N, C-alpha and C positions, 0 to 999 in steps of 0.2 A: 419781702422785696420792698425797697423804699420807693415812695412816690414823690414827685416834685411838687411840693406844696408851698410855694414861695409866699403866697398870700397868708396862709395859716401861720407860717413862721414870722412874717412881718407883724401880724396882729399880736401874736403872743409875745414877740419881742417888745412891742410898744407897751403892752400891759406889764411885762416884767420890769420895764425901766421906770414904771410909776405913772404912766399916762392915765388920765382920769377917764374912767369908763363912762362917766356922765357927760363928758365933753360932747357937744352937739355934733361937731364935724366927725369925730371918731365914731359916735353912735350911728350917724348916717352911713358911714362906710360899712360898719358891721351889719347893719340891718338890710342893706341893699345886696349883700352877698347871698346868693341862693344855692350855690354849689357846695357850700360848707355849712355845717352846723357849728355856729360859734356862740358859746355861752360861757357864763361865769359861775363858779361854785364858791360857796363860803368855805371856811376852813374845815367844816364838818362834812362837806360834799353835797350840800343842798344847792339846787339851782337858783340863781339870783338874777339871771338875765337870759333872754331867748330871742334868737333872730329868725328871719324868714327861712333861711336855709335849714335851721334846726327843725322848724315846723314841717318843712317839706320832707326832710330825710327821716325824722323820727315819728312824725304823725301826731305830735302833741301841739295843741294851741298853748300860748303863753299862760293863760289862766288855768290850764290843766296841769302844768308841770312846775311852775314857779313854787319854790318852797319844798319840793320833794327831793329826796336823795337820788343822786344820779345813778345809783346801783340798779334802778328800774330798767336801765338800758342794757343790762348784762343778762345773759342766760342764767337760769336757776342754778345750774351746777357751778358757775363761776361765783355767783353771789354766795352760795353755800360754802365755797372755798375761801371767801374773804378777798377775792381778787380786786374789787373796786377800791377798798381801803388800802390794799397793798400798793396799787398804782399811785394813789395820792401820796403815800409815804415815800415811794421811790422818786416821784417828781420833786417833793420837798427836799429830799436828800441829794439828788443828782442835779437838780436845776431844770430838768426836762426829761420827759419819757415819751417815747414813740412806740406804739404797738399796732399790730394788726390782729383782728379777730372778729368773731361773730357777735353782733349786737341785736337787740330786740326792739321792734317798733311797738307803737301803742296797740296795734291790732294783733300782736303776737308773732308777726312774721319776722324772719331774721334777715339781716343783710351783713355783708362783709365790710368792715370799717377800717379806715386808716385813722388812728387816733393820736393826737399830740396834746399832752397835758403839761402846762407850765405853771409853776407856783408864782403867786403875786405877793410882793413884799412892799412895805412902806419905806420912807426915807431912812428909817432906823433899822431896816432889814427884818422887821417883824412880819411874819407870814400873815397875810390878810385874806387869802383865798387862792382860787385856781382859775386859770383860763383853759378852756378845752375846745379844741377844734377837731371836728369829725368829718370825714369824707366817705361817701358811699362808693365802695369799690366792688360792689357785687358783680356787675357785668364783667369787670376785669378778672375777678376771682373765678367766675364761671368759665370765662375764656381760658384762663390759666389751667383750670381743672380739665377742660376739654383738651387742651394741648397736652397736659400730663397724661390723661387717659389715652390720647392718640399715640403718644410716645410709648406708653406701656403696651398698647396693642401692637404697635409696630415692632417693639422689642420681642414680644411674645411670638408674633408671626415669623419674624426673621430668625428667631432662635430655633424654631422648628423646621426651618428650611434646610435642605441638604446642601445648599450653596452657601458660600461665604459672602457676606455683605458688609459694606462700609460706606461711610460718608466722611469727606474731608472738607475743611474750609478752603478758601482761596489760597491760603498760605501753606496748605499741605498738612495741616494738623488734623488728626483723627478726631471727629466729633461723635461718631457712632460706629460700633462694630457689633456683629451678632456673635452668638455663642460658638457657631461653627468655626469662625475665623480664629477665635481665641483657642479653641480645642485643637485645631489643626496646626497652629503655630506654637502651641505649648505656652501661651501667655495668659496673664491676668488682665482684666479690664483696665485696672489702674496703670498697667505698664504700657498701654496703648493710647488711651484717650488723652488728648492734648499734646501728643508727640508726633514727630514726623517720621517718615520712613527710615531716614538715616539714623534715627535714635533707636530703631527697633530691629531692623534687618541687616544682614551683611552688606558691605559697601556696594559690591557689584549688583546685587539684587535691588538694593535701594535706588541705585542710579537708573536701572531699567524702569522701576515703578515711577520715579520722578519724571523721566523722559516722556513716558506715556501720559502722565498728568499734564505736563506742559503742552503736549499736543492737543489734549482735550480743551485746555484753557485758551490756547491761541486760536484753534479752529472753531471752538464752540460747537463741536459735533460729537456724535457717538462713535466710538471705535470698538472693534472686536479683534481679539488676537488670542493665539495659543501661546502660553508661556510656561516655562519650567519654574516652579516655585519650591523653595526649600521649606519643608514642613517638619513637624515632629516625627513623621514617618519616613523622612528622607525626601528626595526630590520627586515631585509629583507634577504631572502636566495638567494645566488648568485652561479652560476656555473663559477668558475674562472680557467682560463688557464694561466700559467706562463711559460716563455721560456727564455733561455739565448740569449743575443744579443752579437754577436761576432764582433771583430774589423777586420781590413784587415789582420792582422797576425794570425787570428784564436783564439786569446785570448778572454776571456769573458769580454766585456766592460760594460755590464749592464744587466738589467732584463726588459723584456717586459711583459705586462699583459693585458688580456681582461676578463672582468667580465660581465656576463649576469644575469639580475634579473629574477629568475625563481620562485619567491614567489607564484605568481598566478598559475603557472603550478603545483607547488608542492601541493598547496591547492586543485586544480582541481583533481590532481592525488589521493590525500587523500580522497576527496569527492567521486571520482569514485570508489576507493577501498571500501569505506564504503557502497556506493550504491550497488556495486556488492555483497558485503557480505550480505547486507540486502536482495537483490534479491535472492541470493542463499538460505538464510534461509527461505524466503517466499516461494520459489519454493519447498523447502524440506518439509515445513509444509503443503503446498497445494498439494504436489504430482504432481507438474507441471514442466515439462521440456521444453526447447525451442531449436530450431535448425535454421540454416541459410544455404541455398544452392545456389551457383552460377552455373547455368547450363553451362554457356559458358566455365568456367575454371574447373568445376567439384569440386571446393573447397566447403567443407562442415564443419561446426562447430556445436557443440552441447554443452549444459550446463552439469555441473556435475550431476544435478538432472535427466536429461534425461539418462545419463549413468547409474545412479542408477536404474531407471525404467527398462532399458534394461538389467540390471544385469552385466554391464561391467564397467571397470575403464575408465572414460572419458579421463584421461590424458595418460593412457597407450595404448588406442585404437585409431587408426587413423580414424577419422570420414570421412566416404565416403557414397555416395548414395547406393552403393552396400552393405556396412556394415549395413546400415539401413534396406534395404530389406531382408538381411539375418536374421535379428531378427524378421521380420514379419512372422506370422504363414503361412505356405505354402498355406492354403486354402484362406487366405486373401491377398496374395502377389500380385496377378494380379489386384485385386481391388485397392490396395494402389498405385501401379505404374500407373494405369489408371487415378486415381484421380489427381495425380501430373501432368501427361502428359496433361490432359484436362485443368488443371489450367493454364499451360504454353500456350497451344494452344489458349484458349479463353480469357486469360488475366484477370482472376477473381479468387477470393478466393474459398476455399472449406472447407468442414467439413465432417469428417467420423469417424467411429469407427473401430478399428482393434485389433486383438490379437497379442501380443508380446510373443515370446518364448525365455526365458532366457537360458543362456548356461547350467544351471542345469536342464533344462526341464520344469521349472515352467512357467505357462502362466499368463500374465497380459492383461487386457483390457484397451486400451487407446483411448481417444477421441482426434483426431487431428484437429486443426483449422489452416489453412494456408492462407497467404495473399501474393499478388504480390507486388513487389517493382519496381518502374520505375525510370529512370533517367529524366533529364530535357526535353529530346526530346520525352519522352513517351515510350522509349524502355524498355522492361522487363530486369532487371539486376539480380534479385534474388528472391527467395521465402523465406519467414520467417514463422515459424510455432511454435505452442505450443501444447504439448502433455500432456493431463491431465489423470493421472492414475485413472480410474473409476472402478477398479476391485472390491474394497470393496463396492462401491455403487451398482454395478451390482449384486454382491452377496447378498447385502441387499435387492435389489429389488426382486431377485429370492426368497429369504427367505420370504419377505413380501407377494409376490404373493402366495407362498405356505401356509403362515399363513392365508392369506385372504381366500384361498380355503378351508383350514381346518376349519376356523371360519364359513364360509358359510355352509360347510357340517355339522358342529356341530349345527349351528342355525337351519338348516333344520331338523336335527335329533331331536333337542329339541322341535321344533314345532310339529313334528310327535309324539314325546313322549307325549307332552302336549295334543294333540288331542286324542291320544290313551287313556291317563289317564282320559280325560273328558268322553270318551265313557265308559270306565270301571266304573268310579264313577256313571255315569248315569245308567249304567246297574245294578250296585249294588243297587242303590236307587230304581230302578224299581223292580228288582227281589226279593229283600229281604225286604228293609224297606217299600216299597210301598205295597207289598203283605201282610206283617205282619200288617201294619196299616189298610189295607182293612179287614183283618180277625178280627182285634180288633174291627173295626167299626161294623161288622156283629154280633160279640159276644155281644157287648154292646147293640145293638138294640134288640137282642133276650132276654137279661136279662131284658131290660126295658119293653118288651111285657109280659114277664112271671110275672112280679110284679103286673100287672093289676092296675086298678084305685084305688083299696083299699089300695094299699101300701102307705107307708109314703111319703108324698109329698116332703119332704126335700130330701129323697133318690132319688126320681124320678127326681128332678131338677138337682141333682148332675150327674145322668146318662146322662140326656140330655146335660148338659154342657160338659161332657166328649166326647159325640158323636160330639159336635160342634168343640171341640179342635182337635179331630182326623180328621174331615173333613178339617179343616183349615190347619193342618199339611200336609195332602195329597195334598192339592192345592199348598202349598209352595214347596213341593218336586217336584211336576209336573213342577212348574215354574223353579226350579233349574235345573231339567233334561232338560227342553227346552233350557235353557241357555247353559248347558254343551253339549247337543246334540240335536239341533233343529230337531224335528221330521219332520217338513215340508221340511227342507233341504234334508233330506234323501229320503223322499217320493215324493216330488213335485218339487224340484229344488231350485236354488238360488233366483229366482224372488219371489216365494211364501214365502220363509223364510224371505226375506227382507220386504215384505209387512206386514207379521205378526209382525216382530220386530219393524217396523216403527209405527205400530198402538200402540204397547205396550209403545214405547218411548214417543209418543205424549200424552198418558194418564198420564204418570209419570211426564213429564216435562212441559206440557201445551204449547209446541212448535209445531206448525203445520208442518206436514211432507207430502210432495207430492212425490209419487214414479212413475216413468215412465219406465216401463219394455219394452224395444224395442228388447230385445233378444228373447223373447217368448220361444218357445220350444228348442231353441239352448242351453239355460242355463242348460237343463237336460243332455246335452252331455258333459258338462264341467267336467274335472277331479275332483275327490272328494277333493283332497288336495287344488286344485285351488279354488273350490267353497267355501270350509271352510275358506281359506285365505281371500277371498273377503268379506265373511260374517263377519269375525272377524274385518276386516278393517272398515266396515260399523259400527259395534258396537263401536269401539274405536273412530271413527270420530264423531258419534252422542254424545258420552260421552263428547268429547272435546267441542262440541257445547254447551252442557248443562252447562259445567263448566266455559268456558272462552269467548264464542262468544257474549253473550248478544243478541242473535238472536231471531227473532219471527217466522221465517220460514226457513225450510230446504227442498232442492230438492235432491232426489236420482234418478239416471238414470242408466239403464243397456243398453249397446250396444254391438253388436257382429259383427265381420266380419269373413272371412274365417280363419284368423290366431289367433285372440285373442278376449278376453272378456274385456270390459272396464266398470268400475264402477266410477261414478262421484258423489261426495257429495258436494253440494254448499249451503252456508248459507248467510243470509243478515245481519250478525253480524258486530261488530266493526272492524274486520280485524286486521292486524299487519304488521310490516316491515319485508319483507322476508329476508333482509340482516341479521336480528337477528334470523333467523329461526334455525340456528345451535345452538345458545345459548339457544333457547327455545325448542329444539327438545325433550329433555328428559321430560320436563314438559308437552308437548303436546302429549306425547306418540308416537312421530315420530319414535323413535328408534325401538320400538316393531313392529310398522307397517312395517318399512323397512325390518326388519328381516323376517317377514312373507312373504313379497313380494320376497325377495331373496330366501327364502326356496321354494317358489312356482315357481321360475324362472321368476318372473315378475318384474315390475318397479312401482315406485311411484313418483308422481309429485305434488307439492304444489304451489298454486298461492294465493297471498293475498296482500292487501294494506290497510293502515289505512282508515277506513270509507267505504271500498269497499267490505267487506265480505271476505270469504275464499272459495277456490275451491280445492278439493282434487281429484286427478284422479289416479286410480289403474288399471294396465293392467296385464293380465295373459294370457299365450298362452293356446290354447286348448290341 
């Protein structure tokens, strides 16, 4: 770096043009200068004059240095390399030489010097010696070194920063950029330093950069903005901070900038917003709200959907544990608080149902599922919970139970009506049709006797045929009446009725039936509707055996204890898969049998397996 040394140049210029060094006025000028070491050398480099500045800077008195070679001012390594003589030779050849370097004082200390050597010639141009002017620039050099080291530290620091950094002068030229900026933009340092934005970036992007720079310069203030920047990886979103750089006088010397790539953060934020929106919609559709409670701080948050369930504005209402308990039905409040306290004390989750009272008085039923959250040391930090609005499902369950009760009542009534109608029809057949047919049978028999043997044989045959038809019809009606209203069931109980029916079934189907009546006299104490239900179950079960089982034998067994009567119907048929029982229930008459059991207050169980036959068990209370 060149230093403005006008005085040194003036003195060496005077000497170079032949001024007499012994001139009193000139000597006075030289000797009074203390900031410069000004002295003369002979043609061999020996010191022949010495001023006060030379003594101050180099530490030698005149009597200590005059006559000595000026190479004593140079470090040993430069003397060994012949640097002093080389400088004299260059000065003689070029007319002047200016250098900067380390020089040595008398005490051995070094200083940074600005040196000017000028050859001296006489009127004939013959070299007579040299004039040398030296200035101590150690403080400047140290300051320069500090600046350089500071710049190196700044460069190293910024090069390891994840953000891109830059400095521009007031004209918009880049004076400093870090490695991140170069890497992200795919540039080299020499492509950026000293250039403006329009020399580096696409036109539209450069205009945006320049416009923001102008704003910083005009307002002299810091600005922050999000901006899309085209990089080597494509367009990326950056958070950019630009600020004015002031000089010592307070003027704006340039613009500094720091840009952080927030593309991934913006994407994460967008994904989080989308997930929260989706979650909110899912919660709304499912009627599911969620909450989070930190017992240590008392902080509580809940979702918008939970606010909707509670009937409050989640944003306008401050979520607190007390606000939550306030919404719980007074009758359920202690239970809810106890469940949360137990969860904290025992460190485990919980599940409960509670009623919520909205501000308008409407009640909702929610099912709450809570879980404990622990930190790395296992300490409980918070509770998180989800509240599912089950009001509609609870109402539906109540309605379903009411409908089931109504259906059971209706089924029981239908069975009762069916049995009553059976009895009525059986009574009608007995009291009217049966009696009339009996009377008809008597009349026909009287007519046949009155005709005598002399009557027309054809007529007598017709009367006998009519008597046979009447007898057959009476027998059929008796069988129908027995099916509609088994007389044995009424008179002798369930066991006798089943034995009679089993005998009839065996005759019709050619399937052997064995009956084991272990109830004995107790079946006579069975309620009539229960006895009828078991009899009808046995009828339906035997019908199913004949139609579907491919069985050769059936076992019926009646058992009783103090509480109930049990009927078991077992066959040795082909059986079936019980998993498909529901699909086959209608075909197997299971629906009707279950309705009869429900009406009688009993139960029905079915066991079967392919190739293992089928067992049906019906139970009714006494």
